[in-house]
BAFI-3210 file (N, C-alpha, C; in Angstrom, 3 decimals, decimal comma, padded with zeros to 6 digits):
// residues 232
n [1|2|3|4|5|6|7|8|9|10|11|12|13|14|15|16|17|18|19|20|21|22|23|24|25|26|27|28|29|30|31|32|33|34|35|36|37|38|39|40|41|42|43|44|45|46|47|48|49|50|51|52|53|54|55|56|57|58|59|60|61|62|63|64|65|66|67|68|69|70|71|72|73|74|75|76|77|78|79|80|81|82|83|84|85|86|87|88|89|90|91|92|93|94|95|96|97|98|99|100|101|102|103|104|105|106|107|108|109|110|111|112|113|114|115|116|117|118|119|120|121|122|123|124|125|126|127|128|129|130|131|132|133|134|135|136|137|138|139|140|141|142|143|144|145|146|147|148|149|150|151|152|153|154|155|156|157|158|159|160|161|162|163|164|165|166|167|168|169|170|171|172|173|174|175|176|177|178|179|180|181|182|183|184|185|186|187|188|189|190|191|192|193|194|195|196|197|198|199|200|201|202|203|204|205|206|207|208|209|210|211|212|213|214|215|216|217|218|219|220|221|222|223|224|225|226|227|228|229|230|231|232]
n.u [-019,996|-020,428|-019,384|-016,583|-013,112|-012,178|-013,583|-013,192|-011,962|-009,430|-010,316|-010,451|-008,814|-007,418|-005,984|-003,485|-003,696|-004,411|-003,188|-002,635|-002,184|-000,384|001,040|003,334|017,304|016,328|015,124|012,283|010,163|010,044|009,342|008,980|008,760|006,885|004,671|004,357|003,530|000,989|000,568|000,546|003,042|005,191|005,972|008,184|006,847|007,634|008,657|008,439|005,840|006,790|009,408|008,915|007,724|009,838|011,719|010,311|010,150|012,889|013,680|012,460|013,872|013,238|013,242|012,572|011,498|010,522|008,489|006,883|005,965|004,422|002,403|001,462|001,960|003,685|007,292|008,566|006,628|006,504|009,089|008,944|007,140|008,593|010,649|009,355|008,215|005,722|002,678|001,252|-001,944|-004,801|-005,805|-003,610|-001,908|-003,243|-002,769|000,058|000,456|-000,602|001,170|003,531|003,005|001,874|000,010|-001,710|-002,321|-000,269|001,695|001,084|000,769|001,740|000,644|-000,327|-000,123|-002,406|-005,806|-007,702|-008,070|-007,710|-008,105|-007,258|-008,463|-006,412|-004,281|-004,451|-002,915|-002,396|-002,395|-001,246|-002,521|-000,609|002,956|005,010|006,643|005,155|002,264|-000,899|-003,146|-004,826|-005,395|-006,211|-006,686|-006,028|-006,778|-005,753|-007,701|-007,456|-004,769|-003,367|-004,622|-004,589|-004,198|-006,134|-008,791|-010,236|-009,837|-010,214|-010,795|-010,641|-011,437|-010,694|-012,037|-010,968|-011,413|-010,464|-007,776|-007,365|-008,722|-010,174|-009,905|-011,992|-011,055|-010,011|-009,780|-008,902|-011,302|-013,710|-015,672|-016,909|-018,623|-019,317|-020,855|-019,714|-019,443|-020,312|-020,842|-020,855|-019,849|-020,379|-019,189|-019,936|-019,293|-021,597|-023,256|-024,267|-024,114|-025,258|-024,305|-025,085|-024,492|-024,791|-025,622|-024,789|-022,721|-022,041|-019,866|-018,424|-014,974|-013,792|-015,297|-015,197|-014,641|-015,113|-014,578|-015,540|-015,690|-018,832|-020,075|-018,979|-017,373|-015,164|-015,445|-016,035|-015,458|-016,194|-014,384|-014,279|-012,268|-012,261|-010,394|-010,009|-008,122|-005,478]
n.v [003,795|005,264|008,355|008,637|009,589|012,132|011,002|008,382|005,253|003,168|-000,083|-002,572|-004,393|-003,247|-001,873|-002,882|-005,530|-006,445|-008,199|-006,914|-004,352|-001,209|-000,453|000,204|-006,538|-008,589|-011,994|-012,551|-014,296|-016,606|-019,230|-019,860|-022,024|-023,589|-021,979|-022,039|-024,622|-024,444|-023,711|-021,450|-019,047|-017,275|-013,791|-011,023|-008,200|-005,648|-005,468|-004,143|-004,717|-005,081|-006,004|-008,470|-009,808|-009,858|-011,417|-013,836|-014,539|-014,799|-016,880|-018,965|-019,220|-017,701|-015,406|-011,906|-011,881|-014,489|-014,361|-012,451|-013,836|-015,769|-014,298|-012,437|-009,792|-006,725|-006,610|-004,244|-003,142|-005,041|-004,753|-002,151|-002,602|-004,381|-002,704|-001,029|001,241|001,350|000,325|-002,879|-003,507|-005,162|-007,231|-007,802|-008,844|-011,234|-012,558|-012,692|-014,270|-016,704|-017,240|-017,546|-019,717|-019,606|-018,492|-015,591|-013,613|-013,769|-012,257|-009,753|-009,790|-012,124|-013,995|-016,040|-018,022|-018,730|-019,782|-017,871|-014,326|-011,055|-007,779|-004,692|-001,312|000,591|-000,891|-001,388|-001,349|000,999|000,747|001,970|002,357|003,224|003,512|005,422|006,930|007,686|009,449|009,367|010,073|008,813|006,505|004,075|003,412|000,775|-001,331|-004,148|-006,598|-009,042|-010,090|-012,150|-014,621|-018,113|-020,152|-018,869|-018,357|-016,240|-012,755|-009,951|-006,434|-002,899|-000,450|002,596|004,407|006,654|009,583|009,322|010,112|008,995|007,082|003,917|000,522|-002,402|-005,231|-008,617|-011,600|-014,627|-016,025|-014,669|-011,797|-009,835|-006,923|-004,266|-001,270|001,298|004,100|007,027|006,982|004,472|003,226|000,320|-001,562|-004,383|-006,810|-006,283|-004,730|-001,889|-000,670|001,422|002,035|002,726|003,658|000,793|-000,809|-003,697|-005,888|-008,890|-010,839|-012,869|-012,779|-013,356|-012,270|-009,415|-006,334|-003,177|-000,929|002,163|005,494|007,192|010,234|013,287|012,879|010,676|007,082|004,675|001,287|-002,109|-004,779|-008,098|-010,570|-013,633|-016,517|-019,586|-022,179|-024,218]
n.w [-013,254|-010,164|-008,538|-009,040|-009,364|-007,176|-005,078|-005,445|-004,273|-002,999|-002,443|000,176|-000,982|-003,067|-006,130|-006,475|-006,118|-008,516|-011,175|-013,573|-012,917|-012,607|-010,412|-008,722|011,724|013,614|013,864|012,014|012,418|014,916|014,594|011,770|010,024|011,285|011,036|008,273|008,046|008,873|011,495|014,271|015,238|017,516|017,028|016,375|017,399|016,822|014,305|011,007|008,560|005,954|006,343|007,532|005,397|003,556|004,991|005,184|002,499|001,831|003,555|002,337|000,090|-002,152|-004,872|-005,603|-008,134|-008,319|-006,376|-007,540|-009,798|-008,548|-007,329|-009,172|-008,881|-009,584|-009,734|-008,895|-007,239|-005,185|-004,202|-003,145|-001,077|000,590|001,280|002,935|001,886|000,970|002,323|002,247|000,811|002,294|000,692|-000,904|001,005|001,476|-000,943|-000,815|001,476|000,594|-001,526|-000,118|001,355|003,962|006,840|006,122|007,945|009,764|008,685|009,458|012,273|013,358|015,222|018,061|021,105|022,409|023,112|022,848|022,291|023,583|022,676|023,640|023,425|023,604|022,758|020,087|016,973|014,518|011,025|007,935|004,608|002,876|003,222|005,511|003,917|001,819|000,602|002,302|001,053|-000,761|000,459|003,020|006,502|008,818|011,616|013,325|015,005|016,269|016,908|018,217|018,266|018,132|015,244|013,582|011,268|010,477|009,952|011,679|011,381|012,126|009,920|008,361|005,857|003,443|001,343|-002,086|-004,394|-006,759|-009,432|-008,912|-009,768|-009,652|-007,632|-006,861|-004,823|-003,051|-000,705|001,700|002,690|005,369|006,048|008,217|008,841|010,847|011,276|009,405|005,802|003,312|000,115|-001,681|-004,271|-005,839|-008,019|-010,474|-008,995|-006,998|-003,808|-001,219|002,020|005,412|008,911|010,924|008,843|006,815|004,793|003,028|001,156|-001,483|-001,814|-004,182|-006,127|-008,187|-006,531|-004,835|-002,192|-000,814|000,624|000,908|-000,080|001,545|003,789|005,774|006,238|008,743|009,313|010,350|009,369|008,398|007,288|005,735|005,150|003,621|004,914|003,536]
ca.u [-019,657|-020,640|-018,467|-015,181|-012,279|-011,739|-014,240|-012,811|-011,164|-008,904|-011,023|-009,536|-007,916|-006,615|-005,628|-002,228|-004,029|-004,720|-001,923|-002,400|-002,007|000,921|001,595|004,634|016,279|015,942|014,423|010,919|009,299|010,874|008,964|008,360|008,419|005,631|003,618|004,172|002,818|-000,373|000,519|000,950|004,315|005,370|006,714|008,645|005,799|008,186|009,121|007,490|005,272|007,664|010,543|008,396|007,531|011,169|012,299|009,597|010,567|014,282|013,757|011,976|014,764|012,564|013,638|011,426|010,907|009,733|007,283|006,066|005,306|003,427|001,312|001,006|002,253|004,932|008,492|008,841|005,662|006,948|010,289|008,497|006,538|009,645|011,436|008,453|007,859|004,277|002,064|000,423|-003,367|-005,144|-005,926|-002,264|-001,405|-003,833|-002,002|001,407|000,395|-000,792|002,400|004,579|002,518|001,719|-001,181|-001,400|-002,410|001,016|002,510|000,744|000,932|002,465|-000,153|000,087|-000,192|-003,585|-007,045|-008,497|-007,284|-008,406|-007,363|-007,739|-008,447|-005,100|-003,270|-004,635|-001,888|-002,931|-001,542|-001,680|-002,505|000,697|003,982|005,258|007,355|004,213|001,052|-002,046|-004,297|-005,767|-005,356|-007,068|-005,955|-006,714|-006,268|-006,099|-008,428|-007,202|-003,422|-002,709|-005,424|-003,945|-004,867|-007,342|-009,151|-010,844|-009,011|-011,078|-010,119|-011,350|-010,883|-011,181|-011,975|-010,815|-011,628|-009,306|-007,406|-007,184|-009,797|-009,791|-010,577|-012,320|-010,068|-010,559|-008,808|-009,569|-011,919|-014,981|-015,570|-018,098|-018,403|-020,351|-020,555|-019,767|-019,635|-020,264|-021,564|-019,926|-020,335|-019,806|-019,407|-019,678|-019,634|-022,301|-024,178|-023,778|-024,882|-024,892|-024,532|-024,889|-024,243|-025,669|-025,790|-023,692|-022,694|-021,210|-019,687|-017,247|-013,907|-013,415|-016,075|-014,586|-015,302|-014,453|-015,212|-015,079|-016,648|-019,876|-020,271|-017,795|-016,550|-014,654|-016,336|-015,339|-016,145|-015,637|-014,183|-013,808|-011,860|-012,134|-009,678|-009,997|-006,767|-005,250]
ca.v [003,702|006,596|008,966|008,363|010,772|012,425|010,134|007,002|004,775|001,817|-000,927|-003,280|-005,218|-002,317|-002,251|-003,623|-006,935|-006,745|-008,488|-006,025|-002,990|-000,630|000,013|-000,423|-006,760|-009,797|-013,017|-012,014|-015,309|-017,604|-020,542|-019,642|-023,311|-024,021|-021,183|-022,563|-025,886|-024,162|-023,424|-020,103|-018,930|-015,905|-012,896|-009,761|-007,261|-004,361|-005,499|-003,684|-005,771|-005,314|-006,819|-009,825|-010,395|-010,113|-012,543|-015,059|-014,858|-015,241|-018,178|-019,965|-019,235|-017,107|-014,058|-011,026|-012,325|-015,684|-013,937|-011,760|-014,847|-016,467|-013,410|-011,574|-008,406|-006,253|-006,699|-002,962|-002,963|-005,903|-004,146|-001,020|-003,152|-004,912|-001,565|-000,247|002,484|001,246|-000,742|-003,700|-003,613|-006,443|-008,240|-008,174|-009,729|-012,551|-013,141|-012,980|-015,417|-017,905|-017,468|-017,944|-020,914|-019,330|-017,719|-014,207|-012,770|-013,783|-011,190|-008,535|-009,876|-013,323|-015,001|-016,304|-019,396|-018,864|-020,183|-016,669|-013,106|-009,822|-006,623|-003,457|-000,156|001,236|-001,778|-001,544|-000,666|001,473|000,543|002,789|001,777|003,598|003,679|006,805|007,641|008,067|010,103|008,514|010,816|007,945|005,213|003,856|002,878|-000,349|-001,803|-005,555|-006,785|-010,358|-010,440|-013,240|-015,845|-019,241|-020,844|-018,152|-018,332|-014,941|-011,614|-008,779|-005,141|-001,630|000,216|003,941|004,697|008,076|009,950|008,994|011,047|008,205|006,151|002,571|-000,568|-003,518|-006,289|-009,855|-012,518|-015,749|-015,804|-013,965|-010,610|-009,287|-005,498|-003,627|000,162|001,874|005,537|007,564|006,291|003,734|002,678|-000,990|-002,027|-005,817|-007,263|-005,221|-004,067|-000,756|-000,564|002,503|001,550|003,663|003,035|-000,327|-001,662|-004,638|-006,611|-010,090|-011,250|-013,650|-011,883|-013,714|-011,406|-008,074|-005,447|-001,947|-000,233|003,545|006,326|007,841|011,580|014,122|012,482|009,310|006,059|003,697|000,005|-003,349|-005,698|-009,429|-011,297|-015,066|-017,249|-021,019|-022,714|-025,387]
ca.w [-011,849|-009,624|-007,584|-009,316|-009,185|-005,822|-004,122|-005,706|-003,150|-003,004|-001,499|001,051|-001,756|-003,851|-007,482|-006,460|-006,189|-009,907|-011,846|-014,697|-012,419|-012,854|-009,145|-008,553|012,165|014,319|013,115|012,031|013,012|015,570|014,090|010,464|009,419|011,894|010,416|006,925|008,178|009,284|012,913|014,613|015,940|017,998|016,138|016,937|017,040|016,435|012,927|009,988|007,724|004,815|006,777|007,717|004,070|002,995|005,706|004,790|001,123|001,842|004,218|001,383|-001,052|-003,302|-005,289|-005,859|-009,396|-008,004|-005,668|-008,533|-010,620|-007,729|-006,932|-010,252|-008,522|-010,196|-008,908|-008,256|-006,157|-004,092|-003,637|-002,326|000,139|001,448|001,764|003,770|001,212|000,754|003,109|001,359|001,110|002,904|-000,354|-001,327|002,046|001,227|-002,049|-000,359|002,372|-000,222|-002,291|000,815|002,032|005,377|007,166|005,767|009,130|010,449|008,116|010,191|013,724|013,747|015,910|019,427|021,592|023,248|022,448|022,620|022,391|023,927|022,185|024,259|022,518|023,653|022,181|018,650|016,192|013,250|009,867|006,817|003,264|002,334|004,235|005,912|002,859|000,774|001,071|002,555|000,548|-001,455|001,123|004,171|007,639|009,431|012,896|013,525|016,267|016,875|016,462|018,937|018,295|017,480|014,139|013,198|009,850|010,229|010,321|011,884|011,363|012,041|008,743|008,072|004,429|003,148|-000,057|-002,911|-005,456|-007,968|-009,744|-008,525|-010,451|-008,749|-007,512|-006,310|-004,219|-002,400|000,594|001,855|003,537|006,021|006,337|009,043|008,890|012,194|011,182|008,055|004,733|002,475|-001,148|-002,004|-005,626|-005,854|-009,355|-011,193|-008,071|-006,214|-002,576|-000,294|003,366|006,507|010,210|011,238|007,669|006,606|003,526|003,059|-000,231|-001,835|-002,244|-005,547|-007,007|-008,226|-005,575|-004,392|-001,074|-000,718|001,363|000,113|000,443|001,740|004,925|005,819|006,784|009,575|009,188|010,861|008,239|008,773|006,095|005,974|004,120|003,894|004,930|002,687]
c.u [-019,681|-019,500|-017,021|-014,392|-011,903|-012,374|-013,944|-011,911|-010,672|-009,697|-009,996|-008,502|-007,032|-006,280|-004,274|-002,480|-004,370|-003,419|-001,625|-002,157|-000,589|001,569|003,000|004,548|016,181|015,292|012,940|009,928|010,191|010,581|008,306|007,981|007,112|004,463|003,306|003,406|001,396|-000,523|000,958|002,287|004,477|006,195|007,194|007,675|006,346|008,599|008,063|007,019|006,204|008,851|010,103|008,246|008,881|011,816|011,648|010,011|011,978|014,434|013,270|012,817|014,161|013,149|012,386|010,727|010,049|008,414|006,337|005,302|004,208|002,207|000,703|001,239|003,574|006,106|008,748|007,876|006,053|008,179|009,928|007,909|007,626|010,529|010,612|008,191|006,372|003,760|001,148|-001,043|-003,684|-005,253|-004,586|-001,642|-001,967|-003,052|-000,592|001,436|000,249|000,484|003,526|004,187|002,457|000,444|-000,886|-001,489|-001,108|001,951|002,255|001,142|001,608|001,630|000,393|-000,097|-001,437|-004,813|-007,960|-007,594|-008,188|-007,536|-007,976|-007,608|-007,056|-004,013|-003,402|-003,601|-002,440|-001,913|-002,114|-001,632|-001,186|001,683|004,227|005,921|006,424|002,965|-000,048|-003,309|-005,270|-005,785|-006,418|-006,181|-006,739|-005,994|-006,702|-006,691|-008,153|-005,798|-002,825|-003,534|-004,729|-004,822|-006,154|-007,547|-009,820|-009,890|-009,910|-010,260|-011,121|-010,671|-011,518|-010,946|-011,916|-011,097|-010,337|-009,026|-007,165|-008,398|-009,314|-010,599|-010,900|-011,199|-010,709|-009,427|-009,586|-010,238|-013,272|-014,765|-016,931|-017,768|-019,596|-019,957|-020,759|-020,101|-019,574|-021,077|-020,564|-020,607|-019,615|-020,187|-018,985|-020,207|-020,334|-023,237|-023,475|-024,686|-024,339|-025,271|-024,228|-024,652|-025,273|-025,920|-024,582|-023,814|-021,713|-021,085|-018,456|-016,182|-013,437|-014,199|-015,420|-015,359|-014,433|-015,251|-014,657|-016,106|-017,648|-020,156|-018,931|-016,859|-016,028|-015,713|-015,500|-016,142|-015,435|-015,552|-013,625|-013,518|-011,616|-011,388|-009,590|-008,565|-006,679|-005,367]
c.v [005,093|007,025|008,575|009,636|010,938|011,499|008,678|006,522|003,366|001,018|-001,682|-004,070|-004,431|-002,811|-002,950|-005,115|-007,371|-006,965|-007,549|-004,596|-002,512|-000,090|-000,561|-001,309|-008,091|-010,788|-012,684|-013,013|-016,380|-018,994|-020,444|-020,946|-023,850|-023,262|-021,714|-023,870|-025,686|-023,889|-021,990|-020,123|-017,498|-015,091|-011,695|-008,682|-005,924|-004,320|-004,975|-004,858|-006,102|-006,197|-008,263|-010,534|-010,756|-011,321|-013,853|-015,496|-015,427|-016,613|-019,306|-020,009|-018,656|-015,731|-013,202|-011,432|-013,559|-015,294|-013,202|-012,753|-015,554|-015,607|-012,620|-010,108|-007,973|-006,318|-005,377|-002,681|-003,809|-005,319|-002,959|-001,504|-003,624|-003,802|-000,650|001,140|002,506|000,093|-001,561|-003,664|-005,010|-007,545|-008,706|-009,095|-011,133|-013,268|-013,539|-014,185|-016,721|-018,252|-017,972|-019,157|-020,723|-018,537|-016,237|-013,273|-012,718|-012,717|-009,861|-008,654|-011,142|-014,384|-015,267|-017,755|-019,634|-019,216|-018,998|-015,459|-011,941|-008,666|-005,357|-002,301|000,461|000,407|-001,948|-000,720|-000,293|001,281|001,321|002,007|002,085|003,767|005,147|007,608|008,101|008,691|009,084|009,125|009,945|006,561|005,068|003,366|001,722|-000,781|-003,240|-005,746|-008,121|-010,845|-011,691|-014,521|-016,949|-019,809|-020,171|-018,212|-017,021|-013,851|-010,390|-007,491|-004,012|-000,860|001,593|004,231|006,205|008,337|009,743|010,067|010,312|007,316|004,736|001,538|-001,677|-004,553|-007,495|-010,701|-013,642|-015,314|-015,126|-012,780|-010,241|-007,862|-004,953|-002,161|000,684|003,358|005,966|006,730|005,676|003,249|001,372|-001,351|-003,486|-006,383|-006,117|-004,416|-002,921|-000,603|000,590|002,049|002,636|002,927|001,955|-001,254|-002,579|-005,300|-007,764|-010,569|-012,135|-012,700|-012,184|-012,914|-010,018|-007,095|-004,240|-001,383|001,181|004,367|006,957|009,203|012,247|013,630|011,066|008,358|005,088|002,403|-001,074|-004,290|-007,004|-010,178|-012,745|-015,704|-018,708|-021,515|-023,951|-026,657]
c.w [-011,233|-008,720|-007,810|-009,097|-007,743|-004,807|-004,378|-004,576|-003,367|-001,992|-000,689|000,259|-002,697|-005,239|-007,535|-006,491|-007,587|-010,662|-012,995|-014,264|-012,627|-011,587|-008,893|-007,352|012,822|013,356|013,175|012,587|013,622|015,032|012,740|009,796|009,996|011,308|009,029|006,954|008,667|010,755|013,151|015,340|016,408|017,026|016,915|016,478|016,549|014,966|011,964|009,128|006,559|005,153|006,970|006,380|003,448|003,660|005,298|003,387|001,107|002,484|003,321|000,113|-002,307|-003,609|-005,436|-007,149|-009,176|-007,349|-006,610|-009,389|-009,843|-007,429|-008,076|-009,965|-009,148|-009,217|-008,189|-007,112|-004,947|-003,409|-002,746|-001,011|001,090|002,017|002,671|003,205|000,875|001,582|002,215|001,762|001,636|001,864|-000,865|-000,280|001,890|000,138|-001,606|000,570|001,605|-000,977|-001,395|001,640|003,542|005,604|006,950|006,961|009,907|009,900|008,822|011,656|014,199|014,431|017,299|019,805|022,437|022,432|022,196|022,769|022,736|023,454|022,769|023,264|022,455|022,975|020,676|017,904|014,834|012,140|008,703|005,527|002,580|003,483|004,523|004,811|001,752|001,386|001,313|001,964|-000,233|-000,823|002,182|005,293|008,229|010,698|013,081|014,917|016,939|016,520|017,095|019,028|017,506|016,366|013,697|011,679|009,473|010,702|010,453|011,976|011,568|010,911|008,593|006,597|004,224|001,673|-000,839|-003,937|-006,771|-008,181|-009,475|-009,293|-009,445|-008,735|-006,845|-005,745|-003,571|-001,095|000,540|002,785|004,116|006,433|007,116|009,208|010,315|012,161|009,721|007,077|003,770|001,206|-001,428|-003,430|-005,671|-007,157|-010,080|-010,290|-007,343|-005,000|-001,730|001,111|004,390|007,806|010,539|010,065|007,512|005,243|003,657|001,625|-000,379|-002,363|-003,659|-006,580|-007,026|-007,352|-005,247|-003,228|-001,018|000,059|000,410|000,729|000,730|002,844|004,830|006,355|007,605|009,568|009,991|009,668|008,761|007,483|006,460|004,830|004,517|003,849|004,057|003,507]
res [m|a|d|k|g|e|n|g|h|h|d|l|m|s|q|m|g|n|p|s|g|n|s|r|e|d|d|f|l|a|g|v|d|a|v|a|a|g|q|q|a|p|a|d|e|s|l|p|v|g|v|r|i|a|k|a|r|e|l|r|g|l|s|l|e|d|l|s|q|r|t|g|l|p|v|d|a|l|a|e|i|e|a|n|e|a|s|p|p|l|g|v|l|v|k|l|g|k|a|l|d|m|r|w|g|a|l|i|s|g|g|g|e|t|a|y|t|v|t|r|v|a|d|r|q|q|m|s|r|q|g|e|a|k|s|t|s|y|g|y|t|y|e|t|l|a|p|h|k|t|n|r|n|m|e|p|f|i|v|t|l|e|a|a|s|q|e|v|q|p|s|a|h|d|g|q|e|f|i|y|v|l|e|g|s|m|e|a|l|v|d|d|a|v|e|i|l|g|p|g|d|s|i|y|y|d|s|s|v|p|h|v|l|r|p|h|g|s|g|p|a|k|i|l|a|v|i|y|s|q|e|k]
***
């Protein structure tokens, strides 16, 4: 695998999505039961993602150990996420949504009550791969582009990939992903294939196939990422 080490990068799903990895307030949803039933409900947009996850777990009567068994994620890693010491990678959010029987996008934005949503540039909220208490030197940042669309099955993001300080192993989860490169150069490792993509290039793959996304070369890469997850 080429460009490991400093150029290695946690893909959108991160090694935290690998069960064998060693990684370690108001009512968060006014209608969490409706969300669990497959409907969208308004959320307090000011709440951190970790608090939303903790509230959803507690409302379902689950312990951290229960959630660990459902997701394959270490208890200490889940505790860091709920304490907002680490921001969950997008792939981990997919796993958490499935384990909590709710739309995983609601863990980020909650959803809305309209048939369409417009997100202005000034309204996009940037989220870090790591929480403020940890370095972002091997993470990425992402901005959700459709936080208020009702019953959405696709989650679009603008993602900035940065050079990593740790080697990353491929990870996998349910769903599909479409990636379009906006700026810079990106390396996509999908199963046994390695693809180098530049501005205007795109790739579409099943997320169940082991994959890693990382910048190629010395600079960061900015991409449009659309993650699709089939609802139950």
